[in-house]
N, C-alpha and C positions, 0 to 999 in steps of 0.2 A: 646513456646520459642525454643524448639528443631527444629520445622519446620522452624522457622524464621532463625535460625543459619544455617541450611542446605541450605536454599535458598540463604542466603548471601554468602555462600562459593562458589556458582556457578555464582555469579555476577562478571564480569570482573572488575578488578581495573582500575583506571584511568591510572596508570603507564603501566599496561598490554595493555590497549587499545592504548596508545600512541606508545608503542613499536611495537605492531602488525601493526598499521597504517604506521609507518616508514618503517618497513620491507616489507610490501606489496607495498608501493610506490617505494622502491628501486628495488623490483622485477619487478614492472611494467615498469620501465625505463631502465632495464637491456637489453643490446643488441640492442638498437634502431639505432645505427649508422652503422650497416652492410650494404653492398650494396644491390641492388635490386635482388630479387630471382624470378625465373620463377615459375608458369606461370602468376600470377595475378598482382604482384607488379609493373612490368614495365608499364603495361597498366594504372593502377590507378595513379601512380606517374606522368606519362606524362599528363594524363587528368587534374590532379590538376595543373600542371605547365601551361598548355594551358589556364585553367580557370584564373590563375593568370595573364597571359599575355593579355588575351582577354576575360574579363568576359561576360557571356552569360547565358541564361536560359537553352540552350541545350549544354551539355558538348561535347567536341570534342576530337578525337584521331587522331594524326598526322594532325590536323586542318581539319578533316572531321567530320561531325556530328555523334555523338554516341547517338542513341535514346533510349538505353535500360534503362538508369538511370535518375531520376530527379536530380536537381542541388545542393541540400543542402550540401551533403557530399563534393562536389568539391568547393563550396563556402567557407565552413569552412576550408578546406585544403589550399585554396588560401589565406585566411586570416592569417593562420599560417605562410605561406611563407612570407607574408608582414610583420608580426611581428618579424620574425627571420632573416630578411635581404635578402630574396630571396629563390629560389627553392633549396631544399636539401633533401636527402633521410631521414635524421634524422627528419626534420620538417614534412615530409609526414607521417612517421611512428608514430610521436608523437600524431597525432590525434586519432589513434586507442588506444594508451596507455592511453590517457586522458579519452576516452570514457569508457575504462575498469575500471579505478579508480573511475570515477563518478558512474558507475553502481554498484560498490561495496558499495559506500556510500549510494546509494538509497536502496540497498538490506539490509544493516545494519539498516537503519532507519525503513524500512518496518518490519524487523525481531523483533526489540525491541518493536515496537508498536503493532504488531500482536501476538507476543509470549513472548519473554524475551530477555534481553541483551545477555545472554549466547548462546541462539539459534541463535540470529542475528550474533554474532561473529563467531560461528561455521559455519554457512552458508557462510559467507564471506570468511573465510580462506579456506574452502574446494573448493569453486568455483574458488578462485584466484589461486589455485594450481592444478586445473583440467586440463586435457590435451588440450581439444579444446579451452577453454577460454585462456589458456596460449599461445597457438599457434596463435589464432586470434588476440589478443590484441598486438601482436608483429609483425603483418603483415599489409601491406598497403592494406586494403580492407574495404569496407563500412559497413559490417555486424556488427562490434562493435558499430557503431553509431546507427544502427537500434535497436540493443540490448538495448542501453541506453533509447531510446524513448519508446520502448515497456515495459521496466521495470518501467519507470515512469508511463506509462498508467496503467500497471497491479497494481501497488501500489495504484495509485489514485482510480482505480476501487474498490479495497478492502475498501478504506477509505470511498468512496461514499456509499457502502453497509452498512458500520458500522456507518453511520450518520455523516460523517466528515464535511459536509457543502459544500457550493457553491464553495469554493476555490479548493477543490479536484475535483469537477465536471468540472470546467474550466481546471484544469491540465489534467484530463483524455482526454478531447477532443482535447486540444492543443497538447498533446503528440502523439495522433493518427494522427493529421494533419501533424506533423513533420515527423512521420514515413512514411506517404503517400508521402511526398515531398523528402524522402530519398531513398526509394526503391519501390515506387508504392503501389499497393493495398495489397501486401503480408503481410505487418505488421498488418494493421487493420483487415484483414480477419483472420489471424492466431489467433490474440487476441480475435476477436469476436467469433470465433468458441469455444474457451475455455470458454468464458464468457457465451455463450449460454448453454453449457453443465451444468455450475454451476446453472444458473437460472432455467433450467428445473429440476435439482435435488432438488431445493428448494421447500418446501411444503407450503410456505407462499403464500398468495393471492397477485397476481401482483407484484412479486419480482423485476421487472424491473423499477418500478416507480421512484426510486431515481435517475435514469439516465436521466429522462425527454427525452425519446427516440425521440419524435417528434421534439423537439427543437434541440437535438443533431444531428439527421439526417439532419436537415436543415443546421446546421453549417458544417457538414462533406461534404455534397454535394456542399456547397458553396466553400469550400477549394478545392475539386476535380475539380469543374468547373473553378476556377481561374488557377489551374495548367494546365488543358487542354487548356484553352484560351492562356496562356503564351507560351505553346509549339507550338500551332498553329500559333500564331503571329511570333514566332521566326523561325519556319521551315515549315510552311504551313500544309496542310491536310496530306501530306505524312508523316511528322514527327508525327502527332497525330495518324495516322494509325499504324505506326511502334511501337510507345510507347503503345498505348491502346490495339491493337489486337495482333500484332506479339509477343511483349514481355510479355503480360499477358496471353492471351488465347492460342495462338499457342504454346508458350513455355511451358505452363502448360500441354498441351495435347500431343505435338509432339516435343521432344527435339532434333530435327535433327541438327546436327552440333555442339551441345554444349558439347558432350562427357561426359555427366553426366546422361545418362539414367540408371536407377537402378531398381531392382525389388520392388514390393509393400512393402515387409517387411524389406527393407534396414535399416530402423532406429531402428529395434529391437536390432540388434547387435551394430550398430553405437552409440546408446545412451549409452551402457555400456562402449564402448571405450572412449566416450566423458567425462565421469565422473571419469575415472581413476585418482588416485588410490583409489577412495572412493566407491568401489564396494559393500562392506558389508552394508553400510547405504542404498545404492540403493536397495539391496535385502530385507532389513528389511522393506522398505516402502511398500512392497507387503503383509505384514502380516495381516491377518484378524483381529487379536487382536488389532492392532493399529487403525483400522477403526471402530471397534465396538462402537456404540453409537454416532459416528460423523455425521451420515446421518439421524438422527431421525427428523430433521426439526423443532425442538422445541426450538431453540436458538434465543435469541434476537439479537445477533451479529453473523456475518458470521464466520464459522469455517475457520481459515486461511489455515489449512492443506487441507481441502476439496476444498477450492478456488484454492490453488496452484495446486493441483492434476488435477482439471478440466481444468485449463489453459494449463498444459502440455499435457493432453489427447487430447484436442481440437486441439492444435498445431500439434501434431503427426499425427492426422487424416488428416489434410489439407496437411501437408508436404508429407505424404505417398501417397496421391491421385495424387500428381503432378508427372509427368513423369521425370522431372529433379530433381535430388536429389544429395546433397553434405552434408558431415558431418558438414560443416561450417554453414549450414542453421539451425542447432540445437541451435545456439548461443542464440537467443532471448528466448528460452525455459529454459535455464540453471538457471536464477535467481529464478523463481518460483520452479523449481525442487530442487535446493539446499536449498531453504527455507524449503521445505518439508523434505529434508534430515537432516536439522538441528535438528529436533526432534530425529531422529535416532542416530545422533552423540552424543546428550546429554545423551541418554540412554547408549550408549557405555561408555561414560565417567563415568556415575554412576556405571556401573558394575566394572570399574577399582578399585573402592574403597569399593565395597560391598562384604564381604566374603560370600561364599556359594550361590551366585546368580545363577539362571538358565540361560542357554544360553550363558555361557562364551566362548563357542566355537566360536561364531561369533566375539567376541572381539579378541581372539587369531588369527583368520583368518585375521582380519584387521591389527593386529600387524605384522603378517608375510608378508602381502602384502606391507605394508609401509617399512619394513626392506628391502625387495627385491627391492622396488622402489628406496630406498636411496643408495643401494650398487651396483645394477646391472650396471647402466650406468657408474659410475666412474671405476668399474672393467673392463668393456668393453673398455673404453678409455685407461686404463693402459695396457691392453693386445694387443689391435689391433690398438691403435692410433699411428700415425706417428710422432707426435710432441714430446715435452718434457714430462718428467715423473713427474715433480714436482707437477704441478697442479692436475693431476689425483690422485696422492698419497695423496695430501692434502684433496681432495674431498672424497676419499675413507675413509680416517681416520675420517673425519667429519661425514660421513654417518655411520661408525661403532659406533662412540660415541653416535650419536642420536639413533641408533637402540638398543644399550645396555641400554641407558636411558629409552627408551620406554618399553623395556622388563622388566626392574627392576621396573618401575612404576606400571606395571600390576601385576608382580609377587609378589610384596610386598604390593599391594593394597593401593597405595598412593593416593593422592587427584586427583579428576577429572581434576583439573586445570593443574597439572603436566603431566597427561596423554595427554591432549590436546596439551600442549606445545611441548612435545617430538614428538607427531604425526605430528604436523605442521612442526617441524624442519626436520623430515624425508622427507616430501613432498618438503620442501624448498631446500634440498640438491639436489634432482633430478632436480628441476627447474634451479638452478645455474649451475649444470653440463651440462644441456641441452644447455644453452646459451654460456657458457665459453668453454666447451669441444666439443660438438657435432656440433654447428653451423659452426665453421671453417672447419670441415670435410665435412659437407653437402654443404658448399659454393663452393667446387670444382666442383660440378655438377649442382648447382642451380644459381650460380652467373655469369652472362654474362658480367658484366661491364669491367673486364680486357680485354676480347676478343674484345669487341666493341671499347674500347680505342685503341687497337692495330690496328683494322681495320681503325679507323679514321686516324691514322698516315700513312696508306697505300694509302689513297684516296686524290685526289686534294682538296685543301682548298675550302670550301664553296659549293662543288658540292653535289647534292642530292645523295641518295643511291638508286640505281635501284635494285629491289629484286624480285625474283621468289619464290612463296610459302610464301609470307610475311603474318604472322598472327598478332593478336593483340599484342602479346609479342614483336615481332620485331618492329612493328610500334610504340611501346612505348619506348623500351629500347634505340633505336638508337637516336631518337630526344632528350630524356632526358639526355643522356650522352654526345652526340656530338653537339646537336643543328641542325643537318641536317634533311631535309625532307626525307621521304621514298616514293619512287615511286613504287607502287605495280604493277608489270607487270601481264597481264592475264595468265591463266593457259596454253593456247595454244600458248604462245609466241614462243616456240621452235618447233612448228608443222612442220612436214616434208613438208607440202604443200608450205611453204615459201621458195623461192629460195635463199634468203640471209637475214640475220638478220639486218645488218646495225645498230646494237644496240649499247649500251654504251660500253665504253672501260672496265669498271669495273662492274661486275655483282655479286650480292649476291644471293646465292641459299640456301633455306632451304628444307631439305629432301634428301633422298638417292634414286636415280633412275638411274640405269646403262644406260638406253636408253637416258635419259636426258644428262648424262655426255658424251656419244658418240656424241650426236648432238653438244654439246658445243665444243668438240674437232674438229669436222669437220668445225665448223665456226671459228676456229683459236683461241679459248680461251684456256688458260692454268690454271691449278689449282695453287693458291697462298697460301691459308690458309684453314684449315679444323679443326673443333672442334665439339665434341659431348657433349651435356648437358643432364643429366638424361639418360633415357633408349632409347629415340627415337628422340631427337631433334638434328639433325646434320646440321651445318651451314658451307657453303663453300664460299670462295671468288675466283672468276675467273677474269682473265685479258686477254684482247686481245690487243697485241702491235699494234701500228699504222703502 
């Protein structure tokens, strides 16, 4: 009876689940209406707009083929444009937010079936307030959609191993095919590497049999063939070569021009940053005591912790081998990782109400980290912010209340439920401060929309924009905001070998080059506007009077 009462105390109530769901939904939709930020959002938003205007298998940027990505993300984004009345930044960003919320629902379902409702809820709350998840699901980028498909596939794979039946087998392969049609082979390969590690670690005879690998390989190859055929029919063999070889093989080995070349161990420290502020559960997951007895191979059902750890390990191996690395690529690994961290969070909650338990130092370290997380950002806004003082003061006061509540719940050994509530509140204060306080400050350097609107007013109506040094960001932001085409001029356009430019009256130049500016001056151009975004993006408008 005592064990039953203790277990019941850790089961979230319906009211608590409803409240958590409403708060997470509110957090997911917070800050979606801000304008486009460099570097990725202008490109992705414009590609969705062009897919909305002219549906195709091959996405386009500035109405030129963009072979890097399959079409599903852009089809879904175009569908949201149609449902919401036309292209808008809010609708484009809504897709990432919806993918994040759906991923949380899948993770919770996975958690309660594989472990317990308490572990499922802890996993969801921690992931929803982690740094990379929070950033990615409020950004116009396709990785949240890939995360959703891979989470569905990972959960379905676990259920297949647990004897869940044919419906989960169908879901497993369907989610893999959707991942393939979203970002190519990277999703299935990353998931497959983790699954392979788990199957090798199993000591049962032929552990892969529940997946019916021959049948599954046929289905997957059919989906791959249909995608390849669709790309070839839409863009010819050149499109197939660009998608299959350049974007998959060459980009994996030689990230020339991507700007994302990183060392082999890049994800060792990036993973820690991705799970902030939940560093202590991450460290606890490496304890030998937690894994003792989990790898004995004598279980009738798969161990969910071992399964989740194998998925994360396999994904990290593949991502680390690739020459192109970004912290956003960790996003599909976060659901199994936070499912694993759910066990550690449950232990921390238990220590909050257990007198004399060993290892309470870990609990106090997480308390200190959450208090710092809740107070540091509002305090920085209050000290260094240039806007009003009311909002930072309110957020700072709220963070202080949450930090005191968290400290008292541990100090007085109150219930694990109260500890988790205050811990979640501390993380939530940081999230709200991030979108309400920090986003307007960062927008001054990341938001190009006001400058592009001003440029639009300086140019003749309906004329294209001639640009030197035009990258994907410029080719995205200008058409999305103004509807104008961008004519990208060759790099040698200002070569001294040319006796006279006889070029456009208005010329947009990205980059700072004194020699280039001198050439423009000799050709009769005068500087009209100049603006710098971030640390290195400078855009200037030049005009040559008739």
